[in-house]
PDB file of N, CA, C and O in Angstrom:
ATOM      1  N   MET A   1     -25.813   3.240  16.588  1.00  0.00           N
ATOM      2  CA  MET A   1     -25.817   4.670  16.342  1.00  0.00           C
ATOM      3  C   MET A   1     -26.699   5.314  17.320  1.00  0.00           C
ATOM      4  O   MET A   1     -26.812   6.540  17.325  1.00  0.00           O
ATOM      5  N   VAL A   2     -27.359   4.535  18.186  1.00  0.00           N
ATOM      6  CA  VAL A   2     -28.293   5.286  19.199  1.00  0.00           C
ATOM      7  C   VAL A   2     -27.795   5.246  20.608  1.00  0.00           C
ATOM      8  O   VAL A   2     -27.313   4.159  20.926  1.00  0.00           O
ATOM      9  N   PRO A   3     -27.799   6.153  21.507  1.00  0.00           N
ATOM     10  CA  PRO A   3     -28.781   7.449  21.133  1.00  0.00           C
ATOM     11  C   PRO A   3     -28.332   8.348  20.150  1.00  0.00           C
ATOM     12  O   PRO A   3     -27.117   8.543  20.098  1.00  0.00           O
ATOM     13  N   TRP A   4     -29.062   8.930  19.364  1.00  0.00           N
ATOM     14  CA  TRP A   4     -28.602   9.980  18.348  1.00  0.00           C
ATOM     15  C   TRP A   4     -28.886  11.300  18.805  1.00  0.00           C
ATOM     16  O   TRP A   4     -30.054  11.581  19.074  1.00  0.00           O
ATOM     17  N   HIS A   5     -27.945  12.186  18.937  1.00  0.00           N
ATOM     18  CA  HIS A   5     -27.970  13.578  19.337  1.00  0.00           C
ATOM     19  C   HIS A   5     -26.827  14.269  18.551  1.00  0.00           C
ATOM     20  O   HIS A   5     -25.866  13.628  18.125  1.00  0.00           O
ATOM     21  N   GLU A   6     -26.964  15.532  18.385  1.00  0.00           N
ATOM     22  CA  GLU A   6     -26.045  16.500  17.709  1.00  0.00           C
ATOM     23  C   GLU A   6     -24.775  16.439  18.465  1.00  0.00           C
ATOM     24  O   GLU A   6     -23.727  16.602  17.841  1.00  0.00           O
ATOM     25  N   ASP A   7     -24.749  16.192  19.923  1.00  0.00           N
ATOM     26  CA  ASP A   7     -23.644  16.154  20.629  1.00  0.00           C
ATOM     27  C   ASP A   7     -22.757  15.012  20.579  1.00  0.00           C
ATOM     28  O   ASP A   7     -21.639  15.050  21.093  1.00  0.00           O
ATOM     29  N   ASN A   8     -23.224  13.979  19.969  1.00  0.00           N
ATOM     30  CA  ASN A   8     -22.560  12.856  20.068  1.00  0.00           C
ATOM     31  C   ASN A   8     -22.411  12.279  18.752  1.00  0.00           C
ATOM     32  O   ASN A   8     -22.075  11.099  18.662  1.00  0.00           O
ATOM     33  N   LEU A   9     -22.653  13.077  17.572  1.00  0.00           N
ATOM     34  CA  LEU A   9     -22.446  12.747  16.296  1.00  0.00           C
ATOM     35  C   LEU A   9     -21.119  12.155  15.807  1.00  0.00           C
ATOM     36  O   LEU A   9     -21.067  11.079  15.212  1.00  0.00           O
ATOM     37  N   VAL A  10     -20.089  12.882  16.077  1.00  0.00           N
ATOM     38  CA  VAL A  10     -18.770  12.253  16.005  1.00  0.00           C
ATOM     39  C   VAL A  10     -18.521  10.999  16.629  1.00  0.00           C
ATOM     40  O   VAL A  10     -18.096  10.083  15.924  1.00  0.00           O
ATOM     41  N   ALA A  11     -18.747  10.791  18.007  1.00  0.00           N
ATOM     42  CA  ALA A  11     -18.483   9.490  18.617  1.00  0.00           C
ATOM     43  C   ALA A  11     -19.368   8.572  18.127  1.00  0.00           C
ATOM     44  O   ALA A  11     -18.998   7.398  18.118  1.00  0.00           O
ATOM     45  N   ASN A  12     -20.626   8.890  17.654  1.00  0.00           N
ATOM     46  CA  ASN A  12     -21.425   7.628  17.063  1.00  0.00           C
ATOM     47  C   ASN A  12     -20.594   7.265  15.702  1.00  0.00           C
ATOM     48  O   ASN A  12     -20.388   6.070  15.490  1.00  0.00           O
ATOM     49  N   LEU A  13     -20.157   8.132  14.865  1.00  0.00           N
ATOM     50  CA  LEU A  13     -19.604   7.744  13.668  1.00  0.00           C
ATOM     51  C   LEU A  13     -18.379   6.974  14.002  1.00  0.00           C
ATOM     52  O   LEU A  13     -18.102   5.916  13.437  1.00  0.00           O
ATOM     53  N   VAL A  14     -17.598   7.556  14.994  1.00  0.00           N
ATOM     54  CA  VAL A  14     -16.125   6.820  15.190  1.00  0.00           C
ATOM     55  C   VAL A  14     -16.384   5.431  16.026  1.00  0.00           C
ATOM     56  O   VAL A  14     -15.823   4.438  15.562  1.00  0.00           O
ATOM     57  N   TYR A  15     -17.037   5.287  17.003  1.00  0.00           N
ATOM     58  CA  TYR A  15     -17.084   4.329  17.833  1.00  0.00           C
ATOM     59  C   TYR A  15     -18.329   3.349  17.512  1.00  0.00           C
ATOM     60  O   TYR A  15     -18.298   2.217  17.993  1.00  0.00           O
ATOM     61  N   SER A  16     -19.188   3.663  16.886  1.00  0.00           N
ATOM     62  CA  SER A  16     -20.428   2.812  16.426  1.00  0.00           C
ATOM     63  C   SER A  16     -20.483   2.517  14.954  1.00  0.00           C
ATOM     64  O   SER A  16     -21.112   1.559  14.506  1.00  0.00           O
ATOM     65  N   GLY A  17     -19.742   3.447  14.143  1.00  0.00           N
ATOM     66  CA  GLY A  17     -19.945   3.007  12.729  1.00  0.00           C
ATOM     67  C   GLY A  17     -19.025   1.992  12.263  1.00  0.00           C
ATOM     68  O   GLY A  17     -18.074   1.514  12.882  1.00  0.00           O
ATOM     69  N   SER A  18     -19.471   1.694  10.969  1.00  0.00           N
ATOM     70  CA  SER A  18     -18.572   0.572  10.299  1.00  0.00           C
ATOM     71  C   SER A  18     -18.721   0.821   8.892  1.00  0.00           C
ATOM     72  O   SER A  18     -19.574   1.564   8.408  1.00  0.00           O
ATOM     73  N   GLY A  19     -17.837   0.153   8.238  1.00  0.00           N
ATOM     74  CA  GLY A  19     -17.774   0.326   6.742  1.00  0.00           C
ATOM     75  C   GLY A  19     -19.119  -0.251   6.094  1.00  0.00           C
ATOM     76  O   GLY A  19     -19.334   0.133   4.945  1.00  0.00           O
ATOM     77  N   SER A  20     -19.847  -0.925   6.539  1.00  0.00           N
ATOM     78  CA  SER A  20     -21.179  -1.481   6.130  1.00  0.00           C
ATOM     79  C   SER A  20     -22.192  -0.236   6.163  1.00  0.00           C
ATOM     80  O   SER A  20     -23.272  -0.297   5.575  1.00  0.00           O
ATOM     81  N   LEU A  21     -21.867   0.668   6.739  1.00  0.00           N
ATOM     82  CA  LEU A  21     -22.913   1.929   6.887  1.00  0.00           C
ATOM     83  C   LEU A  21     -22.654   2.842   5.613  1.00  0.00           C
ATOM     84  O   LEU A  21     -23.338   3.831   5.351  1.00  0.00           O
ATOM     85  N   VAL A  22     -21.561   2.381   4.838  1.00  0.00           N
ATOM     86  CA  VAL A  22     -21.115   3.427   3.794  1.00  0.00           C
ATOM     87  C   VAL A  22     -21.944   2.850   2.482  1.00  0.00           C
ATOM     88  O   VAL A  22     -21.885   1.685   2.087  1.00  0.00           O
ATOM     89  N   HIS A  23     -22.682   3.851   1.924  1.00  0.00           N
ATOM     90  CA  HIS A  23     -23.162   3.507   0.725  1.00  0.00           C
ATOM     91  C   HIS A  23     -22.633   4.163  -0.643  1.00  0.00           C
ATOM     92  O   HIS A  23     -22.524   3.597  -1.731  1.00  0.00           O
ATOM     93  N   THR A  24     -22.354   5.396  -0.345  1.00  0.00           N
ATOM     94  CA  THR A  24     -21.634   5.982  -1.722  1.00  0.00           C
ATOM     95  C   THR A  24     -20.417   6.717  -1.320  1.00  0.00           C
ATOM     96  O   THR A  24     -20.438   7.167  -0.174  1.00  0.00           O
ATOM     97  N   VAL A  25     -19.410   6.920  -2.001  1.00  0.00           N
ATOM     98  CA  VAL A  25     -18.320   7.687  -1.731  1.00  0.00           C
ATOM     99  C   VAL A  25     -17.830   8.249  -2.834  1.00  0.00           C
ATOM    100  O   VAL A  25     -17.668   7.564  -3.845  1.00  0.00           O
ATOM    101  N   LEU A  26     -17.505   9.660  -2.801  1.00  0.00           N
ATOM    102  CA  LEU A  26     -17.128  10.362  -4.015  1.00  0.00           C
ATOM    103  C   LEU A  26     -15.628  10.985  -3.589  1.00  0.00           C
ATOM    104  O   LEU A  26     -15.366  11.508  -2.505  1.00  0.00           O
ATOM    105  N   VAL A  27     -14.772  10.809  -4.644  1.00  0.00           N
ATOM    106  CA  VAL A  27     -13.440  11.448  -4.430  1.00  0.00           C
ATOM    107  C   VAL A  27     -13.226  12.310  -5.718  1.00  0.00           C
ATOM    108  O   VAL A  27     -13.346  11.861  -6.857  1.00  0.00           O
ATOM    109  N   ASP A  28     -12.935  13.452  -5.443  1.00  0.00           N
ATOM    110  CA  ASP A  28     -12.743  14.604  -6.436  1.00  0.00           C
ATOM    111  C   ASP A  28     -13.901  14.492  -7.503  1.00  0.00           C
ATOM    112  O   ASP A  28     -13.619  14.623  -8.694  1.00  0.00           O
ATOM    113  N   GLY A  29     -15.195  14.252  -7.102  1.00  0.00           N
ATOM    114  CA  GLY A  29     -16.383  14.419  -7.745  1.00  0.00           C
ATOM    115  C   GLY A  29     -16.685  13.054  -8.557  1.00  0.00           C
ATOM    116  O   GLY A  29     -17.681  12.915  -9.268  1.00  0.00           O
ATOM    117  N   ARG A  30     -15.735  12.105  -8.367  1.00  0.00           N
ATOM    118  CA  ARG A  30     -15.950  10.681  -9.099  1.00  0.00           C
ATOM    119  C   ARG A  30     -16.356   9.761  -7.983  1.00  0.00           C
ATOM    120  O   ARG A  30     -15.789   9.754  -6.890  1.00  0.00           O
ATOM    121  N   VAL A  31     -17.471   8.904  -8.342  1.00  0.00           N
ATOM    122  CA  VAL A  31     -17.984   7.936  -7.586  1.00  0.00           C
ATOM    123  C   VAL A  31     -16.923   6.816  -7.542  1.00  0.00           C
ATOM    124  O   VAL A  31     -16.517   6.324  -8.596  1.00  0.00           O
ATOM    125  N   VAL A  32     -16.502   6.434  -6.431  1.00  0.00           N
ATOM    126  CA  VAL A  32     -15.617   5.282  -6.067  1.00  0.00           C
ATOM    127  C   VAL A  32     -16.214   4.109  -5.416  1.00  0.00           C
ATOM    128  O   VAL A  32     -15.810   2.958  -5.585  1.00  0.00           O
ATOM    129  N   VAL A  33     -17.225   4.465  -4.641  1.00  0.00           N
ATOM    130  CA  VAL A  33     -18.113   3.340  -3.956  1.00  0.00           C
ATOM    131  C   VAL A  33     -19.409   3.576  -4.241  1.00  0.00           C
ATOM    132  O   VAL A  33     -19.821   4.710  -3.998  1.00  0.00           O
ATOM    133  N   ARG A  34     -20.298   2.632  -4.786  1.00  0.00           N
ATOM    134  CA  ARG A  34     -21.798   2.813  -4.851  1.00  0.00           C
ATOM    135  C   ARG A  34     -22.370   1.586  -4.332  1.00  0.00           C
ATOM    136  O   ARG A  34     -21.876   0.466  -4.463  1.00  0.00           O
ATOM    137  N   ALA A  35     -23.537   1.905  -3.683  1.00  0.00           N
ATOM    138  CA  ALA A  35     -24.212   0.674  -2.928  1.00  0.00           C
ATOM    139  C   ALA A  35     -23.026  -0.321  -2.250  1.00  0.00           C
ATOM    140  O   ALA A  35     -22.964  -1.529  -2.482  1.00  0.00           O
ATOM    141  N   GLY A  36     -22.282   0.267  -1.544  1.00  0.00           N
ATOM    142  CA  GLY A  36     -21.478  -0.614  -0.867  1.00  0.00           C
ATOM    143  C   GLY A  36     -20.159  -1.149  -1.592  1.00  0.00           C
ATOM    144  O   GLY A  36     -19.183  -1.614  -1.003  1.00  0.00           O
ATOM    145  N   GLU A  37     -20.294  -1.008  -2.928  1.00  0.00           N
ATOM    146  CA  GLU A  37     -19.503  -1.886  -3.760  1.00  0.00           C
ATOM    147  C   GLU A  37     -18.299  -0.879  -4.382  1.00  0.00           C
ATOM    148  O   GLU A  37     -18.592   0.142  -5.006  1.00  0.00           O
ATOM    149  N   VAL A  38     -17.040  -1.258  -4.155  1.00  0.00           N
ATOM    150  CA  VAL A  38     -15.672  -0.471  -4.740  1.00  0.00           C
ATOM    151  C   VAL A  38     -15.825  -0.639  -6.146  1.00  0.00           C
ATOM    152  O   VAL A  38     -15.950  -1.734  -6.694  1.00  0.00           O
ATOM    153  N   LEU A  39     -15.811   0.598  -6.788  1.00  0.00           N
ATOM    154  CA  LEU A  39     -15.853   0.365  -8.316  1.00  0.00           C
ATOM    155  C   LEU A  39     -14.511   0.668  -8.864  1.00  0.00           C
ATOM    156  O   LEU A  39     -14.399   0.389 -10.058  1.00  0.00           O
ATOM    157  N   THR A  40     -13.390   1.207  -8.248  1.00  0.00           N
ATOM    158  CA  THR A  40     -12.227   1.529  -8.588  1.00  0.00           C
ATOM    159  C   THR A  40     -11.247   0.400  -8.686  1.00  0.00           C
ATOM    160  O   THR A  40     -10.199   0.601  -9.299  1.00  0.00           O
ATOM    161  N   MET A  41     -11.474  -0.714  -8.166  1.00  0.00           N
ATOM    162  CA  MET A  41     -10.432  -1.633  -8.264  1.00  0.00           C
ATOM    163  C   MET A  41     -11.194  -2.957  -8.228  1.00  0.00           C
ATOM    164  O   MET A  41     -12.358  -3.044  -7.836  1.00  0.00           O
ATOM    165  N   ASP A  42     -10.425  -4.027  -8.684  1.00  0.00           N
ATOM    166  CA  ASP A  42     -10.801  -5.484  -8.726  1.00  0.00           C
ATOM    167  C   ASP A  42     -10.776  -6.026  -7.555  1.00  0.00           C
ATOM    168  O   ASP A  42      -9.671  -6.476  -7.253  1.00  0.00           O
ATOM    169  N   GLU A  43     -11.824  -6.182  -6.565  1.00  0.00           N
ATOM    170  CA  GLU A  43     -11.817  -6.902  -5.360  1.00  0.00           C
ATOM    171  C   GLU A  43     -11.382  -8.269  -5.579  1.00  0.00           C
ATOM    172  O   GLU A  43     -10.338  -8.654  -5.051  1.00  0.00           O
ATOM    173  N   PRO A  44     -12.130  -9.097  -6.359  1.00  0.00           N
ATOM    174  CA  PRO A  44     -11.497 -10.503  -6.402  1.00  0.00           C
ATOM    175  C   PRO A  44     -10.343 -10.882  -6.723  1.00  0.00           C
ATOM    176  O   PRO A  44      -9.886 -11.961  -6.344  1.00  0.00           O
ATOM    177  N   ALA A  45      -9.702 -10.049  -7.472  1.00  0.00           N
ATOM    178  CA  ALA A  45      -8.261 -10.174  -7.805  1.00  0.00           C
ATOM    179  C   ALA A  45      -7.291  -9.850  -6.756  1.00  0.00           C
ATOM    180  O   ALA A  45      -6.263 -10.491  -6.536  1.00  0.00           O
ATOM    181  N   ILE A  46      -7.690  -8.812  -6.125  1.00  0.00           N
ATOM    182  CA  ILE A  46      -6.867  -8.436  -4.838  1.00  0.00           C
ATOM    183  C   ILE A  46      -6.910  -9.470  -3.887  1.00  0.00           C
ATOM    184  O   ILE A  46      -5.860  -9.882  -3.392  1.00  0.00           O
ATOM    185  N   LEU A  47      -8.236 -10.037  -3.508  1.00  0.00           N
ATOM    186  CA  LEU A  47      -8.315 -11.165  -2.664  1.00  0.00           C
ATOM    187  C   LEU A  47      -7.583 -12.408  -2.948  1.00  0.00           C
ATOM    188  O   LEU A  47      -7.137 -13.105  -2.036  1.00  0.00           O
ATOM    189  N   ARG A  48      -7.432 -12.738  -4.351  1.00  0.00           N
ATOM    190  CA  ARG A  48      -6.514 -13.930  -4.935  1.00  0.00           C
ATOM    191  C   ARG A  48      -5.242 -13.503  -4.586  1.00  0.00           C
ATOM    192  O   ARG A  48      -4.558 -14.232  -3.867  1.00  0.00           O
ATOM    193  N   ALA A  49      -4.776 -12.342  -5.014  1.00  0.00           N
ATOM    194  CA  ALA A  49      -3.346 -11.877  -4.563  1.00  0.00           C
ATOM    195  C   ALA A  49      -2.994 -12.009  -3.170  1.00  0.00           C
ATOM    196  O   ALA A  49      -2.000 -12.673  -2.877  1.00  0.00           O
ATOM    197  N   MET A  50      -3.716 -11.434  -2.244  1.00  0.00           N
ATOM    198  CA  MET A  50      -3.484 -11.762  -0.890  1.00  0.00           C
ATOM    199  C   MET A  50      -3.424 -13.142  -0.414  1.00  0.00           C
ATOM    200  O   MET A  50      -2.580 -13.546   0.386  1.00  0.00           O
ATOM    201  N   GLN A  51      -4.304 -13.812  -0.907  1.00  0.00           N
ATOM    202  CA  GLN A  51      -4.290 -15.243  -0.659  1.00  0.00           C
ATOM    203  C   GLN A  51      -2.993 -16.115  -1.113  1.00  0.00           C
ATOM    204  O   GLN A  51      -2.503 -17.055  -0.488  1.00  0.00           O
ATOM    205  N   LYS A  52      -2.621 -15.652  -2.172  1.00  0.00           N
ATOM    206  CA  LYS A  52      -1.391 -16.185  -2.773  1.00  0.00           C
ATOM    207  C   LYS A  52      -0.085 -15.930  -1.899  1.00  0.00           C
ATOM    208  O   LYS A  52       0.833 -16.730  -1.718  1.00  0.00           O
ATOM    209  N   GLU A  53      -0.204 -14.632  -1.395  1.00  0.00           N
ATOM    210  CA  GLU A  53       0.982 -14.051  -0.496  1.00  0.00           C
ATOM    211  C   GLU A  53       0.826 -14.512   0.715  1.00  0.00           C
ATOM    212  O   GLU A  53       1.890 -14.473   1.333  1.00  0.00           O
ATOM    213  N   ALA A  54      -0.162 -14.988   1.397  1.00  0.00           N
ATOM    214  CA  ALA A  54      -0.512 -15.437   2.815  1.00  0.00           C
ATOM    215  C   ALA A  54       0.626 -16.291   3.404  1.00  0.00           C
ATOM    216  O   ALA A  54       1.185 -15.927   4.438  1.00  0.00           O
ATOM    217  N   PRO A  55       0.944 -17.315   2.824  1.00  0.00           N
ATOM    218  CA  PRO A  55       1.912 -18.269   3.338  1.00  0.00           C
ATOM    219  C   PRO A  55       3.441 -17.490   3.449  1.00  0.00           C
ATOM    220  O   PRO A  55       4.223 -17.879   4.316  1.00  0.00           O
ATOM    221  N   ARG A  56       3.766 -16.542   2.666  1.00  0.00           N
ATOM    222  CA  ARG A  56       5.073 -15.798   2.695  1.00  0.00           C
ATOM    223  C   ARG A  56       4.836 -14.900   3.878  1.00  0.00           C
ATOM    224  O   ARG A  56       5.689 -14.868   4.765  1.00  0.00           O
ATOM    225  N   PHE A  57       3.752 -14.171   3.965  1.00  0.00           N
ATOM    226  CA  PHE A  57       3.494 -13.408   4.989  1.00  0.00           C
ATOM    227  C   PHE A  57       3.775 -13.925   6.468  1.00  0.00           C
ATOM    228  O   PHE A  57       4.466 -13.390   7.336  1.00  0.00           O
ATOM    229  N   VAL A  58       2.935 -15.300   6.527  1.00  0.00           N
ATOM    230  CA  VAL A  58       3.022 -15.931   7.854  1.00  0.00           C
ATOM    231  C   VAL A  58       4.518 -16.406   8.155  1.00  0.00           C
ATOM    232  O   VAL A  58       5.035 -16.294   9.266  1.00  0.00           O
ATOM    233  N   ALA A  59       5.086 -16.892   7.152  1.00  0.00           N
ATOM    234  CA  ALA A  59       6.482 -17.182   7.315  1.00  0.00           C
ATOM    235  C   ALA A  59       7.424 -16.030   7.713  1.00  0.00           C
ATOM    236  O   ALA A  59       8.411 -16.293   8.399  1.00  0.00           O
ATOM    237  N   LEU A  60       7.177 -14.804   7.330  1.00  0.00           N
ATOM    238  CA  LEU A  60       7.845 -13.546   7.652  1.00  0.00           C
ATOM    239  C   LEU A  60       7.639 -13.196   9.112  1.00  0.00           C
ATOM    240  O   LEU A  60       8.505 -12.802   9.894  1.00  0.00           O
ATOM    241  N   SER A  61       6.216 -13.424   9.379  1.00  0.00           N
ATOM    242  CA  SER A  61       5.741 -13.095  10.689  1.00  0.00           C
ATOM    243  C   SER A  61       6.378 -13.983  11.812  1.00  0.00           C
ATOM    244  O   SER A  61       6.821 -13.502  12.855  1.00  0.00           O
ATOM    245  N   ARG A  62       6.387 -15.523  11.468  1.00  0.00           N
ATOM    246  CA  ARG A  62       7.165 -16.208  12.481  1.00  0.00           C
ATOM    247  C   ARG A  62       8.594 -16.018  12.604  1.00  0.00           C
ATOM    248  O   ARG A  62       9.210 -16.223  13.649  1.00  0.00           O
ATOM    249  N   GLU A  63       9.206 -15.550  11.324  1.00  0.00           N
ATOM    250  CA  GLU A  63      10.695 -15.244  11.291  1.00  0.00           C
ATOM    251  C   GLU A  63      10.986 -13.945  12.449  1.00  0.00           C
ATOM    252  O   GLU A  63      11.861 -13.965  13.315  1.00  0.00           O
ATOM    253  N   TRP A  64      10.129 -12.982  12.230  1.00  0.00           N
ATOM    254  CA  TRP A  64      10.208 -11.664  13.094  1.00  0.00           C
ATOM    255  C   TRP A  64       9.899 -12.048  14.404  1.00  0.00           C
ATOM    256  O   TRP A  64      10.605 -11.557  15.285  1.00  0.00           O
ATOM    257  N   ASP A  65       8.960 -12.852  14.748  1.00  0.00           N
ATOM    258  CA  ASP A  65       8.508 -13.555  16.170  1.00  0.00           C
ATOM    259  C   ASP A  65       9.532 -14.055  16.831  1.00  0.00           C
ATOM    260  O   ASP A  65       9.812 -13.723  17.983  1.00  0.00           O
ATOM    261  N   ALA A  66      10.261 -15.019  16.045  1.00  0.00           N
ATOM    262  CA  ALA A  66      11.508 -15.711  16.527  1.00  0.00           C
ATOM    263  C   ALA A  66      12.725 -14.829  16.926  1.00  0.00           C
ATOM    264  O   ALA A  66      13.464 -15.020  17.892  1.00  0.00           O
ATOM    265  N   ARG A  67      12.797 -13.883  16.058  1.00  0.00           N
ATOM    266  CA  ARG A  67      13.859 -13.009  16.372  1.00  0.00           C
ATOM    267  C   ARG A  67      13.784 -12.079  17.633  1.00  0.00           C
ATOM    268  O   ARG A  67      14.772 -11.788  18.308  1.00  0.00           O
ATOM    269  N   PHE A  68      12.483 -11.637  17.885  1.00  0.00           N
ATOM    270  CA  PHE A  68      12.436 -10.592  18.913  1.00  0.00           C
ATOM    271  C   PHE A  68      11.861 -11.120  20.205  1.00  0.00           C
ATOM    272  O   PHE A  68      11.838 -10.395  21.199  1.00  0.00           O
ATOM    273  N   TRP A  69      11.365 -12.434  20.231  1.00  0.00           N
ATOM    274  CA  TRP A  69      10.988 -13.063  21.481  1.00  0.00           C
ATOM    275  C   TRP A  69      11.699 -14.275  21.601  1.00  0.00           C
ATOM    276  O   TRP A  69      11.566 -15.079  20.679  1.00  0.00           O
ATOM    277  N   PRO A  70      12.480 -14.591  22.623  1.00  0.00           N
ATOM    278  CA  PRO A  70      13.040 -15.833  22.937  1.00  0.00           C
ATOM    279  C   PRO A  70      12.120 -17.027  23.088  1.00  0.00           C
ATOM    280  O   PRO A  70      10.950 -16.953  23.463  1.00  0.00           O
ATOM    281  N   GLU A  71      12.804 -18.198  22.738  1.00  0.00           N
ATOM    282  CA  GLU A  71      11.814 -19.401  22.863  1.00  0.00           C
ATOM    283  C   GLU A  71      11.497 -19.741  24.334  1.00  0.00           C
ATOM    284  O   GLU A  71      11.941 -20.798  24.781  1.00  0.00           O
ATOM    285  N   ASP A  72      10.801 -18.971  25.080  1.00  0.00           N
ATOM    286  CA  ASP A  72      10.583 -19.196  26.574  1.00  0.00           C
ATOM    287  C   ASP A  72       9.143 -19.261  26.883  1.00  0.00           C
ATOM    288  O   ASP A  72       8.735 -19.025  28.020  1.00  0.00           O
ATOM    289  N   ASN A  73       8.308 -19.596  25.843  1.00  0.00           N
ATOM    290  CA  ASN A  73       7.035 -19.583  25.985  1.00  0.00           C
ATOM    291  C   ASN A  73       6.363 -18.569  26.771  1.00  0.00           C
ATOM    292  O   ASN A  73       5.521 -18.868  27.618  1.00  0.00           O
ATOM    293  N   THR A  74       6.742 -17.272  26.493  1.00  0.00           N
ATOM    294  CA  THR A  74       6.156 -16.093  27.129  1.00  0.00           C
ATOM    295  C   THR A  74       5.806 -15.131  25.890  1.00  0.00           C
ATOM    296  O   THR A  74       5.537 -13.950  26.111  1.00  0.00           O
ATOM    297  N   LYS A  75       5.814 -15.590  24.734  1.00  0.00           N
ATOM    298  CA  LYS A  75       5.524 -14.827  23.636  1.00  0.00           C
ATOM    299  C   LYS A  75       3.919 -14.490  23.574  1.00  0.00           C
ATOM    300  O   LYS A  75       3.052 -15.360  23.667  1.00  0.00           O
ATOM    301  N   PRO A  76       3.680 -13.190  23.415  1.00  0.00           N
ATOM    302  CA  PRO A  76       2.048 -12.860  23.333  1.00  0.00           C
ATOM    303  C   PRO A  76       1.381 -13.044  22.104  1.00  0.00           C
ATOM    304  O   PRO A  76       0.225 -12.669  21.910  1.00  0.00           O
ATOM    305  N   HIS A  77       2.261 -13.756  21.068  1.00  0.00           N
ATOM    306  CA  HIS A  77       1.708 -13.885  19.786  1.00  0.00           C
ATOM    307  C   HIS A  77       1.026 -15.440  19.642  1.00  0.00           C
ATOM    308  O   HIS A  77       1.421 -16.287  20.443  1.00  0.00           O
ATOM    309  N   VAL A  78       0.253 -15.729  18.875  1.00  0.00           N
ATOM    310  CA  VAL A  78      -0.289 -17.035  18.536  1.00  0.00           C
ATOM    311  C   VAL A  78       0.521 -17.575  17.135  1.00  0.00           C
ATOM    312  O   VAL A  78       0.037 -18.573  16.601  1.00  0.00           O
ATOM    313  N   PHE A  79       1.469 -17.095  16.649  1.00  0.00           N
ATOM    314  CA  PHE A  79       2.165 -17.549  15.668  1.00  0.00           C
ATOM    315  C   PHE A  79       2.912 -18.940  15.673  1.00  0.00           C
ATOM    316  O   PHE A  79       3.425 -19.424  14.664  1.00  0.00           O
ATOM    317  N   ARG A  80       2.919 -19.573  17.015  1.00  0.00           N
ATOM    318  CA  ARG A  80       3.351 -20.866  17.071  1.00  0.00           C
ATOM    319  C   ARG A  80       2.562 -21.775  16.412  1.00  0.00           C
ATOM    320  O   ARG A  80       1.353 -21.586  16.279  1.00  0.00           O
ATOM    321  N   ARG A  81       3.154 -22.787  15.967  1.00  0.00           N
ATOM    322  CA  ARG A  81       2.478 -23.996  15.348  1.00  0.00           C
ATOM    323  C   ARG A  81       1.508 -24.707  16.306  1.00  0.00           C
ATOM    324  O   ARG A  81       0.354 -24.937  15.942  1.00  0.00           O
ATOM    325  N   SER A  82       1.922 -25.033  17.434  1.00  0.00           N
ATOM    326  CA  SER A  82       1.165 -25.572  18.597  1.00  0.00           C
ATOM    327  C   SER A  82       1.486 -25.125  19.787  1.00  0.00           C
ATOM    328  O   SER A  82       2.563 -24.549  19.938  1.00  0.00           O
ATOM    329  N   ALA A  83       0.717 -25.287  20.715  1.00  0.00           N
ATOM    330  CA  ALA A  83       1.049 -24.662  22.079  1.00  0.00           C
ATOM    331  C   ALA A  83       1.979 -25.790  22.752  1.00  0.00           C
ATOM    332  O   ALA A  83       1.785 -26.979  22.500  1.00  0.00           O
ATOM    333  N   PRO A  84       3.054 -25.336  23.670  1.00  0.00           N
ATOM    334  CA  PRO A  84       3.860 -26.370  24.298  1.00  0.00           C
ATOM    335  C   PRO A  84       2.954 -27.036  25.399  1.00  0.00           C
ATOM    336  O   PRO A  84       2.019 -26.513  26.006  1.00  0.00           O
ATOM    337  N   ALA A  85       3.485 -28.399  25.522  1.00  0.00           N
ATOM    338  CA  ALA A  85       2.924 -29.138  26.569  1.00  0.00           C
ATOM    339  C   ALA A  85       3.182 -28.633  27.948  1.00  0.00           C
ATOM    340  O   ALA A  85       4.298 -28.232  28.280  1.00  0.00           O
ATOM    341  N   ARG A  86       2.220 -28.649  28.702  1.00  0.00           N
ATOM    342  CA  ARG A  86       2.543 -28.259  30.127  1.00  0.00           C
ATOM    343  C   ARG A  86       2.570 -29.404  31.161  1.00  0.00           C
ATOM    344  O   ARG A  86       1.678 -30.251  31.232  1.00  0.00           O
ATOM    345  N   SER A  87       3.718 -29.367  32.002  1.00  0.00           N
ATOM    346  CA  SER A  87       3.803 -30.354  32.906  1.00  0.00           C
ATOM    347  C   SER A  87       3.060 -29.967  34.310  1.00  0.00           C
ATOM    348  O   SER A  87       2.984 -28.802  34.700  1.00  0.00           O
ATOM    349  N   GLY A  88       2.556 -31.009  34.975  1.00  0.00           N
ATOM    350  CA  GLY A  88       2.180 -30.940  36.212  1.00  0.00           C
ATOM    351  C   GLY A  88       0.780 -30.158  36.501  1.00  0.00           C
ATOM    352  O   GLY A  88       0.358 -30.052  37.652  1.00  0.00           O
TER     353      GLY A  88
END
């Protein structure tokens, strides 16, 4: 966030800031984040649910990848299970 000057306040926040800089967030007068901790949802439960769905998401991503990019080893993605062997 340095150099700090009133002319680059927005740029500092947008390009140099991160979520770790947030201490407290209020929405409609209600505190929803305090000391960097989200108070309005069960984060561990959300992380467990996301982990449970991860294999399904990866499968859908691979399906989408196979549909839109032919198997010609030019795909820009890393969804392939392994890199093809190169000859020569």
